[in-house]
Structures are given as structure tokens and as C-alpha cells.
N, CA, C and O of each residue as an XYZ file, in Angstrom:
804
protein
N      -5.756    117.527    151.301
C      -5.921    117.814    149.985
C      -5.468    119.696    149.680
O      -5.928    120.494    148.863
N      -4.888    119.780    150.256
C      -4.293    121.190    150.546
C      -3.644    121.329    148.739
O      -4.348    122.149    148.151
N      -2.907    120.941    148.120
C      -2.924    121.132    146.744
C      -3.439    121.417    145.761
O      -2.880    121.925    144.789
N      -4.870    121.065    145.883
C      -5.786    121.209    144.796
C      -6.036    122.816    144.510
O      -6.164    123.455    143.466
N      -6.048    123.274    146.261
C      -5.932    124.490    145.843
C      -5.505    125.841    145.065
O      -5.986    126.808    144.472
N      -4.099    125.175    145.524
C      -2.886    126.150    144.767
C      -2.437    125.532    143.530
O      -2.743    125.995    142.431
N      -1.812    124.632    143.665
C      -0.882    124.101    142.440
C      -0.504    122.918    142.339
O       0.467    122.757    141.599
N      -1.132    121.581    143.059
C      -0.585    120.618    142.783
C      -0.973    119.800    141.587
O      -0.308    119.273    140.694
N      -2.249    119.857    141.844
C      -3.410    119.064    140.844
C      -4.862    120.094    140.450
O      -5.937    119.977    141.037
N      -4.736    120.543    139.947
C      -6.062    121.437    139.736
C      -7.065    120.528    139.540
O      -6.942    119.309    139.415
N      -8.424    121.422    139.510
C      -9.816    120.694    138.894
C      -9.389    120.693    137.417
O      -8.257    121.085    137.134
N     -10.242    120.272    136.453
C     -10.286    120.101    135.384
C     -10.433    121.819    134.310
O     -10.128    122.400    133.268
N     -11.117    121.887    135.561
C     -11.841    123.074    134.921
C     -10.565    124.378    135.368
O     -10.765    125.566    135.115
N      -9.825    124.085    135.764
C      -8.970    125.426    136.228
C      -8.646    125.966    135.103
O      -9.134    125.470    134.087
N      -7.674    127.205    134.977
C      -7.072    127.420    134.270
C      -5.528    126.676    134.081
O      -5.037    126.318    133.010
N      -4.980    126.567    135.305
C      -3.495    125.464    135.286
C      -3.863    123.865    134.489
O      -2.991    123.007    134.357
N      -5.357    123.673    133.991
C      -5.217    122.780    133.340
C      -4.979    122.509    131.662
O      -5.092    121.535    130.918
N      -4.522    124.160    131.481
C      -4.209    124.157    130.411
C      -2.668    123.286    129.523
O      -1.454    123.421    129.673
N      -3.332    122.603    128.810
C      -2.477    121.724    128.029
C      -0.336    122.462    127.738
O      -0.091    123.508    127.138
N       0.370    121.866    128.136
C       2.119    122.699    127.929
C       1.988    122.427    126.113
O       1.280    121.884    125.265
N       3.074    123.141    126.265
C       3.434    123.464    124.735
C       3.708    121.927    123.371
O       3.607    121.798    122.151
N       4.131    120.940    124.720
C       4.814    120.120    124.213
C       3.416    119.183    123.647
O       3.341    118.715    122.511
N       2.477    119.056    124.596
C       0.938    118.332    124.710
C       0.550    118.657    123.217
O       0.551    117.855    122.283
N       0.170    120.185    123.173
C      -0.567    120.537    121.899
C       0.104    120.355    120.583
O      -0.435    120.254    119.480
N       1.467    120.327    120.904
C       2.713    120.414    119.591
C       2.074    118.354    119.248
O       1.683    117.898    118.174
N       2.189    117.717    120.389
C       1.931    116.462    119.920
C       0.877    116.443    119.508
O       0.904    115.974    118.370
N      -0.223    116.740    119.854
C      -1.954    116.221    119.684
C      -1.870    117.032    118.389
O      -2.972    116.771    117.908
N      -1.202    117.939    117.418
C      -1.640    118.234    116.511
C      -0.775    117.492    115.532
O      -1.074    117.472    114.339
N       0.375    116.830    116.038
C       1.283    115.527    114.843
C       0.423    114.754    114.822
O       0.014    114.317    113.746
N      -0.141    114.331    116.111
C      -1.024    113.008    116.398
C      -2.357    113.400    115.228
O      -2.536    112.681    114.245
N      -3.033    114.356    115.446
C      -4.683    114.395    114.736
C      -3.842    114.500    113.174
O      -4.240    113.593    112.443
N      -2.925    115.267    112.591
C      -2.523    114.781    111.200
C      -2.238    113.311    111.070
O      -1.811    112.993    109.960
N      -2.400    112.150    112.116
C      -1.625    110.807    111.796
C      -2.927    110.160    111.628
O      -2.964    109.190    110.871
N      -4.154    110.591    112.292
C      -5.129    109.933    112.472
C      -5.887    109.701    111.212
O      -6.079    110.498    110.294
N      -6.210    108.699    111.308
C      -7.292    107.501    109.993
C      -8.455    108.612    110.226
O      -8.883    109.042    111.297
N      -8.782    108.897    109.091
C     -10.540    109.326    108.922
C     -11.126    108.760    108.135
O     -10.769    108.491    106.988
N     -12.390    108.437    108.815
C     -12.842    107.442    108.526
C     -14.810    107.463    108.344
O     -15.274    108.575    108.597
N     -15.452    106.808    108.108
C     -16.653    107.121    108.294
C     -17.001    106.178    109.652
O     -16.213    105.373    110.149
N     -18.600    106.516    110.218
C     -19.003    106.040    111.164
C     -19.713    104.509    110.937
O     -20.596    104.610    110.085
N     -19.575    103.061    111.479
C     -20.027    102.358    111.003
C     -21.727    102.536    111.790
O     -22.139    103.415    112.548
N     -22.661    100.887    111.036
C     -23.550    101.494    111.920
C     -24.479    100.743    113.397
O     -25.623    100.452    113.747
N     -23.112    100.708    113.863
C     -23.032    100.575    115.716
C     -24.057     99.497    115.822
O     -24.693     99.440    116.874
N     -24.292     98.682    114.928
C     -25.698     97.661    115.329
C     -24.106     96.459    116.566
O     -22.888     96.284    116.547
N     -25.419     95.980    117.455
C     -24.442     95.160    118.347
C     -24.398     95.625    119.229
O     -24.535     95.057    120.313
N     -24.109     97.289    119.001
C     -23.279     97.925    120.860
C     -24.238     97.566    121.692
O     -25.414     97.497    121.337
N     -23.694     97.216    123.266
C     -24.000     97.103    124.637
C     -22.901     97.619    125.445
O     -21.737     97.499    125.061
N     -23.142     98.062    126.304
C     -22.183     98.429    127.059
C     -21.772     97.573    127.660
O     -20.614     97.824    127.992
N     -22.237     96.275    128.140
C     -21.557     95.048    128.669
C     -20.426     94.878    127.754
O     -19.387     94.463    128.269
N     -20.426     95.143    126.357
C     -19.501     94.633    125.531
C     -17.745     95.401    125.867
O     -16.845     95.170    125.059
N     -17.458     96.358    127.227
C     -17.162     96.949    127.103
C     -16.227     96.519    128.604
O     -15.308     97.123    129.157
N     -16.866     95.317    128.922
C     -16.304     94.778    130.241
C     -16.693     95.281    131.444
O     -17.707     95.979    131.457
N     -16.026     95.047    132.596
C     -16.692     95.662    133.888
C     -16.274     96.993    134.313
O     -15.240     97.658    134.256
N     -17.407     97.128    134.742
C     -17.804     98.865    134.570
C     -16.295     99.286    136.058
O     -16.094     98.616    137.071
N     -15.626    100.407    135.670
C     -15.054    100.888    136.716
C     -13.770     99.926    137.057
O     -12.849    100.337    137.763
N     -13.789     98.816    136.582
C     -12.624     97.800    136.983
C     -11.176     98.326    137.570
O     -10.615     99.187    136.893
N     -10.523     97.875    138.779
C      -9.417     98.648    139.178
C      -8.408     97.811    138.184
O      -7.773     96.790    138.444
N      -8.471     98.699    136.748
C      -7.239     98.111    136.182
C      -5.586     98.254    136.556
O      -4.678     97.430    136.460
N      -5.596     99.577    136.995
C      -4.535     99.759    137.730
C      -3.972     99.209    139.007
O      -3.037     99.968    139.265
N      -4.023     98.524    139.708
C      -4.658     97.767    140.662
C      -4.298     98.057    142.050
O      -4.038     97.347    143.022
N      -4.376     99.600    141.802
C      -4.280    100.434    142.725
C      -5.269    100.132    144.239
O      -4.990    100.714    145.287
N      -6.446     99.130    144.131
C      -6.949     98.822    145.149
C      -8.470     99.677    145.419
O      -9.434     99.394    146.131
N      -8.194    100.835    144.507
C      -9.624    101.643    144.344
C     -10.030    101.127    142.605
O      -9.244    100.564    141.843
N     -11.359    101.486    142.322
C     -11.566    101.235    141.524
C     -11.886    102.564    140.349
O     -12.042    103.670    140.866
N     -11.938    102.521    139.559
C     -11.836    103.738    138.379
C     -12.881    104.577    138.940
O     -12.620    105.770    139.098
N     -13.938    104.166    139.240
C     -14.632    105.676    139.533
C     -14.045    106.577    140.634
O     -14.057    107.791    140.431
N     -13.601    106.158    141.631
C     -13.163    106.483    142.896
C     -11.536    107.228    142.393
O     -11.135    108.248    142.953
N     -10.962    106.736    141.599
C      -9.969    106.846    141.317
C     -10.004    108.544    140.331
O      -9.173    109.427    140.543
N     -10.911    108.642    139.501
C     -11.073    109.764    138.890
C     -11.834    111.262    139.501
O     -11.760    112.464    139.244
N     -12.639    110.318    140.517
C     -13.246    111.384    141.062
C     -12.200    112.147    142.665
O     -12.637    112.985    143.453
N     -10.976    111.572    142.691
C     -10.225    111.844    143.820
C      -9.418    112.531    143.291
O      -8.935    113.475    143.916
N      -8.911    112.160    141.543
C      -7.943    113.640    140.518
C      -8.540    114.576    140.130
O      -7.805    115.438    139.646
N      -9.913    114.871    140.126
C     -10.418    115.523    139.525
C     -11.414    116.660    140.397
O     -11.769    117.792    140.070
N     -11.685    115.902    141.569
C     -12.467    117.047    142.402
C     -11.293    117.972    143.655
O     -10.149    117.681    144.006
N     -12.028    118.919    143.983
C     -10.827    119.397    144.899
C     -12.043    119.224    146.232
O     -13.273    119.271    146.242
N     -10.875    118.982    147.422
C     -12.081    119.477    148.853
C     -11.985    118.037    148.839
O     -12.695    117.710    149.790
N     -11.525    116.990    148.321
C     -11.943    115.447    148.863
C     -11.756    114.835    150.543
O     -10.849    114.692    151.362
N     -13.327    114.581    150.433
C     -13.494    113.842    151.337
C     -14.027    112.410    151.048
O     -14.950    112.039    150.322
N     -12.750    111.386    152.219
C     -13.317    109.891    151.846
C     -13.277    109.476    153.138
O     -12.865    109.923    154.208
N     -14.189    107.828    152.470
C     -14.290    106.988    153.622
C     -13.226    105.293    153.309
O     -13.392    104.319    152.574
N     -12.209    105.682    154.279
C     -11.208    104.969    154.049
C     -10.254    105.439    152.596
O     -10.101    106.542    152.071
N      -9.830    104.360    152.316
C      -8.326    104.861    151.333
C      -9.397    105.673    149.839
O      -9.160    106.719    149.236
N     -10.650    104.606    149.630
C     -11.031    104.729    148.304
C     -12.291    105.367    148.068
O     -12.489    105.925    146.989
N     -13.069    105.346    148.871
C     -14.340    105.957    148.716
C     -14.556    107.530    148.633
O     -14.455    108.143    149.696
N     -14.848    108.255    147.457
C     -14.945    109.780    147.816
C     -16.102    109.817    148.384
O     -16.862    108.992    147.876
N     -16.656    110.540    149.386
C     -17.606    111.178    149.824
C     -18.204    112.080    149.380
O     -19.352    112.061    148.936
N     -17.305    113.174    149.477
C     -17.716    114.660    149.111
C     -16.051    115.340    148.451
O     -14.910    114.897    148.582
N     -16.575    116.564    147.735
C     -15.809    117.088    146.881
C     -16.176    118.073    146.497
O     -17.192    118.395    147.113
N     -15.694    119.278    145.257
C     -15.840    119.925    144.751
C     -15.611    119.653    143.271
O     -14.742    118.860    142.909
N     -16.356    120.279    142.454
C     -16.193    120.091    140.860
C     -16.391    121.372    140.338
O     -17.505    121.888    140.431
N     -15.175    122.132    139.638
C     -15.322    122.722    138.554
C     -15.659    122.060    137.105
O     -14.702    121.907    136.346
N     -17.041    121.629    136.638
C     -16.706    121.063    135.834
C     -16.600    121.906    134.496
O     -17.186    122.917    134.109
N     -15.401    120.910    133.814
C     -14.767    121.486    132.895
C     -15.747    121.573    131.487
O     -15.346    122.510    130.797
N     -16.515    121.111    131.076
C     -17.621    121.137    129.912
C     -18.172    122.426    130.367
O     -17.702    123.279    129.614
N     -18.962    122.987    131.260
C     -19.725    123.817    131.265
C     -19.271    124.904    132.413
O     -20.186    125.682    132.682
N     -18.110    125.116    133.114
C     -17.305    126.123    133.933
C     -18.483    126.039    134.986
O     -18.607    127.172    135.451
N     -19.277    125.293    135.482
C     -20.407    125.069    136.550
C     -19.757    124.458    137.549
O     -19.281    123.338    137.362
N     -19.612    125.248    139.037
C     -19.041    124.674    140.294
C     -20.344    123.763    140.902
O     -21.553    123.991    140.848
N     -19.613    122.674    141.482
C     -20.775    121.848    141.378
C     -20.170    121.479    143.201
O     -19.067    121.808    143.638
N     -21.199    120.776    143.936
C     -20.749    120.418    145.440
C     -21.080    118.697    145.185
O     -22.142    118.271    144.732
N     -19.947    117.886    145.579
C     -20.019    116.837    145.480
C     -20.544    116.053    146.467
O     -19.744    115.890    147.388
N     -21.668    115.471    146.621
C     -22.123    114.679    147.476
C     -22.475    113.165    147.367
O     -23.432    112.839    146.665
N     -21.539    111.961    148.217
C     -22.018    110.467    147.692
C     -23.516    110.331    147.256
O     -23.942    109.868    146.198
N     -24.440    111.003    148.652
C     -26.012    110.982    148.068
C     -26.527    110.906    147.305
O     -27.398    110.042    147.200
N     -26.213    111.899    146.243
C     -26.308    112.579    144.995
C     -25.055    112.908    143.980
O     -24.394    113.859    143.563
N     -25.189    111.305    143.851
C     -23.617    110.783    142.841
C     -24.040    111.217    141.635
O     -23.213    111.520    140.775
N     -25.420    111.308    141.402
C     -25.514    111.243    139.443
C     -24.912    112.990    138.931
O     -24.631    113.468    137.831
N     -24.908    113.554    140.334
C     -24.994    115.096    139.973
C     -23.276    115.329    139.212
O     -23.084    116.259    138.428
N     -22.390    114.551    139.514
C     -21.112    114.501    139.122
C     -21.079    112.862    138.346
O     -21.522    111.868    138.921
N     -20.591    112.838    137.236
C     -20.495    111.557    136.191
C     -19.010    111.075    135.731
O     -18.140    111.874    135.388
N     -18.872    109.966    135.761
C     -17.719    109.891    134.760
C     -17.618    109.534    133.567
O     -17.737    108.348    133.256
N     -17.334    110.673    132.510
C     -17.638    111.049    131.347
C     -16.151    110.153    130.460
O     -14.985    110.300    130.826
N     -16.620    109.192    129.186
C     -15.657    108.519    128.386
C     -15.538    109.850    127.226
O     -16.390    110.062    126.363
N     -14.252    110.692    127.432
C     -14.029    111.319    126.411
C     -14.233    111.386    124.828
O     -14.601    112.217    123.998
N     -13.614    109.522    124.874
C     -13.740    109.244    123.694
C     -14.892    108.366    123.626
O     -14.525    107.294    124.109
N     -16.718    108.255    123.080
C     -17.366    107.785    123.967
C     -17.381    106.104    123.551
O     -17.323    105.666    122.402
N     -17.446    105.541    124.434
C     -17.673    103.921    124.405
C     -18.493    103.345    122.628
O     -18.031    102.606    121.758
N     -20.074    104.235    122.722
C     -20.737    103.510    121.515
C     -19.843    103.799    120.270
O     -19.609    103.087    119.294
N     -19.306    105.358    120.670
C     -18.862    105.926    119.059
C     -17.590    105.310    118.834
O     -17.401    104.900    117.689
N     -16.613    105.145    119.731
C     -15.547    103.891    119.257
C     -15.967    102.345    118.785
O     -15.439    101.770    117.833
N     -17.260    101.649    119.825
C     -17.348    100.780    118.952
C     -17.832    100.977    117.346
O     -17.598    100.010    116.619
N     -18.677    102.486    116.554
C     -18.796    102.181    115.398
C     -17.564    102.660    114.457
O     -17.507    102.486    113.239
N     -16.628    103.273    115.236
C     -15.325    103.462    114.756
C     -14.274    102.227    114.555
O     -13.107    102.268    114.167
N     -15.086    101.107    114.952
C     -13.576    100.058    114.886
C     -13.903     99.225    116.042
O     -13.643     98.089    115.647
N     -14.378     99.134    117.391
C     -14.000     98.539    118.603
C     -14.521     97.323    119.015
O     -14.380     96.593    119.996
N     -15.170     97.313    117.979
C     -16.277     96.320    117.389
C     -15.627     94.832    117.252
O     -16.020     93.730    117.638
N     -14.337     95.308    116.461
C     -13.260     94.358    116.229
C     -12.620     93.814    117.429
O     -12.571     92.609    117.674
N     -11.999     94.988    118.368
C     -11.261     94.326    119.457
C     -11.644     93.543    119.520
O     -12.598     93.052    118.916
N     -10.465     92.865    120.935
C     -11.195     91.756    121.929
C     -11.614     92.564    123.124
O     -11.573     93.773    123.355
N     -11.987     91.636    123.739
C     -13.230     92.097    125.428
C     -11.956     92.629    126.088
O     -12.073     93.782    126.505
N     -10.869     92.101    126.261
C      -9.906     92.531    127.123
C      -9.356     94.262    126.461
O      -9.216     95.178    127.272
N      -9.147     94.450    125.242
C      -9.383     95.723    125.051
C     -10.197     96.863    125.218
O      -9.961     98.006    125.609
N     -11.354     96.199    124.776
C     -12.583     97.027    125.296
C     -12.427     97.459    126.485
O     -12.321     98.680    126.599
N     -12.369     96.697    127.604
C     -12.096     96.801    129.402
C     -11.381     97.603    129.179
O     -11.863     98.643    129.628
N      -9.946     97.882    128.481
C      -9.267     98.457    129.113
C      -9.433     99.722    128.381
O      -8.559    100.437    128.872
N      -9.915    100.254    127.688
C     -10.315    101.349    126.879
C     -11.579    101.989    127.806
O     -11.720    103.205    127.932
N     -12.015    101.510    128.111
C     -13.293    101.271    129.013
C     -13.403    102.077    130.490
O     -14.292    102.773    130.981
N     -11.710    101.531    131.091
C     -11.287    102.244    132.316
C     -10.062    102.856    132.248
O      -9.542    103.240    133.296
N      -9.462    103.027    131.099
C      -8.481    104.115    130.955
C      -8.451    105.467    131.697
O      -8.955    106.458    131.168
N      -7.902    105.525    132.842
C      -8.113    107.151    133.195
C      -7.846    108.272    132.141
O      -8.678    109.175    132.055
N      -6.841    108.279    131.402
C      -7.082    108.880    129.990
C      -7.963    108.981    129.336
O      -7.738    109.458    128.224
N      -9.027    108.693    129.586
C      -9.967    108.519    128.697
C     -11.320    108.503    129.560
O     -12.437    108.087    129.252
N     -10.813    109.141    130.841
C     -12.368    108.991    132.089
C     -12.121    110.662    132.784
O     -11.120    111.072    133.371
N     -13.169    111.272    132.532
C     -13.195    112.799    133.504
C     -14.042    113.250    133.949
O     -14.898    113.675    133.173
N     -14.243    113.388    135.272
C     -15.790    113.718    136.083
C     -16.232    115.055    135.333
O     -15.395    115.890    134.990
N     -17.508    115.196    135.114
C     -17.959    116.176    134.777
C     -19.514    116.252    135.548
O     -20.033    115.541    136.408
N     -20.006    117.536    134.764
C     -21.478    117.649    135.741
C     -22.370    116.846    134.743
O     -22.272    116.857    133.516
N     -23.347    116.078    135.584
C     -24.226    115.509    134.582
C     -24.926    115.662    133.000
O     -25.023    114.984    131.977
N     -25.404    117.214    133.584
C     -26.381    117.527    132.481
C     -25.765    117.854    130.911
O     -26.405    117.940    129.863
N     -24.142    118.020    131.156
C     -23.586    118.581    129.793
C     -22.962    116.673    129.403
O     -22.843    116.328    128.228
N     -22.707    115.874    130.335
C     -22.681    114.712    129.840
C     -23.755    113.796    129.317
O     -23.577    113.010    128.386
N     -24.799    113.940    129.928
C     -26.240    113.370    129.209
C     -26.675    114.382    127.998
O     -27.166    113.793    127.035
N     -26.581    115.756    127.887
C     -25.859    116.056    126.032
C     -25.163    115.742    125.268
O     -25.611    115.459    124.157
N     -23.870    115.661    125.511
C     -22.975    114.669    124.631
C     -23.455    113.058    124.817
O     -23.848    112.473    123.808
N     -23.438    112.674    125.510
C     -24.024    111.030    125.288
C     -22.692    110.884    124.384
O     -21.632    111.440    124.675
N     -22.869    110.123    123.331
C     -22.223    109.389    122.699
C     -21.620    110.210    121.138
O     -21.160    109.652    120.142
N     -21.804    111.525    121.356
C     -21.392    112.314    119.857
C     -19.929    112.782    120.017
O     -19.665    113.129    121.168
N     -19.057    112.859    119.251
C     -18.003    112.959    118.895
C     -18.028    114.673    119.156
O     -18.985    115.319    119.584
N     -16.788    115.149    118.794
C     -16.290    116.836    118.635
C     -16.978    117.406    117.622
O     -17.278    118.597    117.698
N     -17.305    116.693    116.600
C     -17.832    117.338    115.035
C     -19.281    117.829    115.784
O     -19.508    119.030    115.642
N     -20.326    117.035    116.589
C     -21.712    117.416    116.727
C     -21.974    118.148    118.240
O     -22.864    118.938    118.555
N     -20.924    117.619    119.016
C     -21.139    118.356    120.264
C     -19.904    118.966    120.920
O     -18.880    118.293    121.036
N     -19.981    120.302    121.377
C     -18.725    120.756    122.164
C     -18.512    121.365    123.555
O     -19.596    121.630    124.073
N     -17.715    121.594    124.133
C     -17.404    122.208    125.806
C     -17.392    123.414    125.568
O     -17.443    123.864    124.424
N     -17.328    124.075    126.555
C     -17.659    125.347    126.630
C     -15.915    125.682    125.802
O     -15.039    124.882    125.470
N     -15.976    127.128    125.704
C     -14.893    127.724    124.641
C     -13.474    127.659    125.263
O     -12.494    127.681    124.518
N     -13.343    127.582    126.557
C     -12.120    128.205    127.248
C     -11.926    126.163    127.434
O     -10.722    126.027    127.653
N     -12.282    125.385    127.431
C     -12.098    124.211    127.693
C     -11.557    123.083    126.174
O     -10.790    122.122    126.216
N     -12.033    123.457    125.383
C     -11.977    122.924    123.694
C     -10.453    122.901    123.026
O     -10.285    122.591    121.847
N      -9.230    123.308    124.024
C      -7.908    122.994    123.552
C      -7.825    122.034    124.446
O      -7.876    120.956    123.854
N      -7.723    121.898    125.574
C      -7.915    120.604    126.660
C      -8.078    119.271    125.973
O      -7.397    118.275    125.730
N      -9.848    119.923    125.688
C     -10.534    118.891    125.339
C      -9.951    118.268    124.156
O      -9.961    117.037    124.127
N      -9.461    118.886    123.205
C      -9.057    118.014    122.021
C      -7.902    117.231    122.195
O      -7.606    116.147    121.691
N      -7.235    118.021    123.069
C      -5.798    117.641    123.472
C      -5.673    116.095    124.144
O      -4.625    115.466    124.002
N      -6.764    115.555    124.852
C      -7.312    114.596    125.544
C      -7.831    113.653    124.242
O      -7.326    112.569    123.948
N      -8.781    114.202    123.636
C      -9.392    113.130    122.775
C      -8.781    112.540    122.088
O      -9.018    111.348    121.891
N      -7.356    113.478    121.239
C      -6.837    113.125    120.601
C      -5.761    111.749    120.987
O      -5.532    110.706    120.374
N      -5.298    112.247    122.167
C      -4.119    111.199    122.859
C      -5.092    109.668    122.959
O      -4.625    108.565    123.244
N      -6.131    109.887    122.730
C      -6.925    108.578    123.368
C      -7.412    107.455    122.006
O      -7.580    106.242    121.885
N      -7.528    108.895    120.967
C      -7.797    108.217    119.502
C      -6.294    107.387    119.255
O      -6.221    106.171    119.077
N      -5.109    108.339    119.286
C      -3.726    107.682    118.876
C      -3.451    106.458    119.311
O      -3.061    105.431    118.754
N      -3.878    106.912    121.034
C      -3.181    105.606    121.798
C      -3.898    104.172    121.317
O      -3.363    103.077    121.143
N      -5.026    104.489    121.192
C      -5.697    103.211    120.893
C      -6.129    103.087    118.498
O      -7.048    102.601    117.840
N      -5.255    103.592    118.259
C      -5.516    103.704    116.551
C      -7.109    104.002    116.133
O      -7.621    103.814    115.029
N      -7.693    104.487    117.257
C      -8.985    104.633    116.376
C      -9.609    105.652    115.446
O      -9.925    106.640    116.107
N      -9.879    105.776    114.285
C     -10.142    107.038    113.101
C     -10.839    107.866    113.959
O     -11.220    107.538    115.083
N     -10.999    108.897    113.454
C     -12.011    109.794    113.558
C     -12.888    110.149    112.297
O     -12.510    109.867    111.161
N     -14.425    110.967    112.637
C     -14.774    110.957    111.275
C     -14.354    112.049    110.742
O     -13.441    112.659    111.298
N     -15.006    112.601    109.387
C     -14.212    114.220    108.661
C     -15.219    115.432    109.578
O     -14.919    116.626    109.560
N     -15.891    115.135    110.007
C     -16.384    116.564    111.177
C     -15.799    116.575    112.241
O     -15.493    117.656    112.745
N     -15.434    115.149    112.976
C     -14.555    115.663    113.925
C     -13.005    115.897    113.864
O     -12.412    116.488    114.766
N     -12.410    115.417    112.791
C     -11.377    115.924    112.375
C     -11.362    117.111    112.391
O     -10.474    117.615    113.079
N     -12.350    118.075    111.631
C     -12.040    119.589    111.407
C     -12.511    119.980    112.701
O     -12.014    121.082    112.934
N     -13.308    119.568    113.757
C     -13.327    120.290    114.820
C     -12.693    120.443    116.035
O     -12.786    121.350    116.862
N     -11.743    118.981    116.027
C     -10.363    118.377    116.480
C      -9.357    120.164    115.837
O      -8.838    121.028    116.545
N      -9.455    120.081    114.218
C      -8.429    121.407    114.070
C      -8.591    122.535    114.256
O      -7.819    123.481    114.101
N     -10.058    122.474    114.749
C     -10.704    124.250    115.285
C     -10.264    124.082    116.726
O      -9.321    124.794    117.070
N     -10.839    123.176    117.720
C     -10.261    123.713    118.741
C      -8.925    123.605    119.230
O      -8.586    123.948    120.363
N      -7.822    122.898    117.959
C      -6.300    123.429    118.714
C      -6.015    124.748    118.728
O      -5.154    125.274    119.433
N      -6.950    125.457    117.717
C      -6.486    126.681    117.233
C      -6.944    127.977    118.559
O      -6.777    129.188    118.704
N      -7.523    126.963    119.246
C      -8.016    127.858    120.389
C      -6.852    128.112    121.405
O      -6.841    129.068    122.181
N      -5.922    127.205    121.326
C      -4.575    126.695    122.277
C      -3.754    128.032    122.694
O      -2.737    127.942    123.383
């Protein structure tokens, strides 16, 4: 895992995680094309409606949780090919350094950048279960984060919850990419916040 120290795959909180200018440009264009809508009432939302948790949808033999931990942590220690037992996380949302150990797994959680309950209120309630399961397990919408900001964020969009300033540009680029990929609208407040975050790029 020597790569994560120097240059190959930095932890998301590192400065090397700043999006490239192409990503930023794409995000600005995509944001302009996102539909603005009001949230639905959210009636009927249950986590189970988004299918199997951490399903191995890319069929690489490892579940999505372990895939994301392996991608986002540095100094990863594994049991076998898949199970991440230890590592270090620079939490992108707060900047805090976390030492991850499997026996205290709740310290590091996997966040849905575009939250499931919010997606449900913004139209995913009308999707097929297969589409919802794909969304819930999409690597592009998953991020290893410290448990504290993840609980604070809950199912809020960017209009209600913000990561640390140094991560706002990256967060906006990721959030917009997911919304665009799944043709999910955003609220007016979320649209305004995303535009502000992109101004930090």
C-alpha cells in the first residue's frame, strides 16, 4: 500500500483529491442541466427498498463496503483478499485523522453522498428496485467518512449540511456527478449551495 502515501491513490481528504479542471467544468455544465424540484413527502421510505446492503454489484468478489474502505483508507491491512481489518482515514468531511480497526467499525462509516432518503423524496420512489439497489451500491455515491459528521449529515442535501471548506469543491463535483448520472433533481437550496461550493474550486 505504499502508493497511498505518495501519489497513486490518496485518501479523499488529501489535497491531491482536488478535482481536475475537466471534472470541475463538467460539474458546472451538469449543474446547469439538473432539474430543480421540491422534495416529496418521503412517505413509504425504508432502507430495504434500496435492496441488498453493500451488494457486490461490480462482481469483483468483495462487497461494496470493503471496496470503499480499501479505496479510501491508507495503510490498509486486510484479512484475505477483501476484508479490511485496519487502516487510516483522513475524514474528508471534517479533516480529522481516524485510525480504523475492524473491532470498532462504526468509527468509519460509508456515506451515500446523495443520501438514499433524499433520493427517495426526489423521485427514486418511482424507480425499479434494481435501479435503487444499483444507486445504493454505486462506488461513485459512496465515501468512507468519520461516523460523527455522517450522523450529522444524515439525509440532508448540500443546502442543509456542508463539509469542511477545503472539501466543498470535491463534494460538489461528486454530488453533481451522481445526480446527473441518475437524473435526480435537486432542490433550489441544494442547487445554490452546490454553485457556492464550485466557486471554491
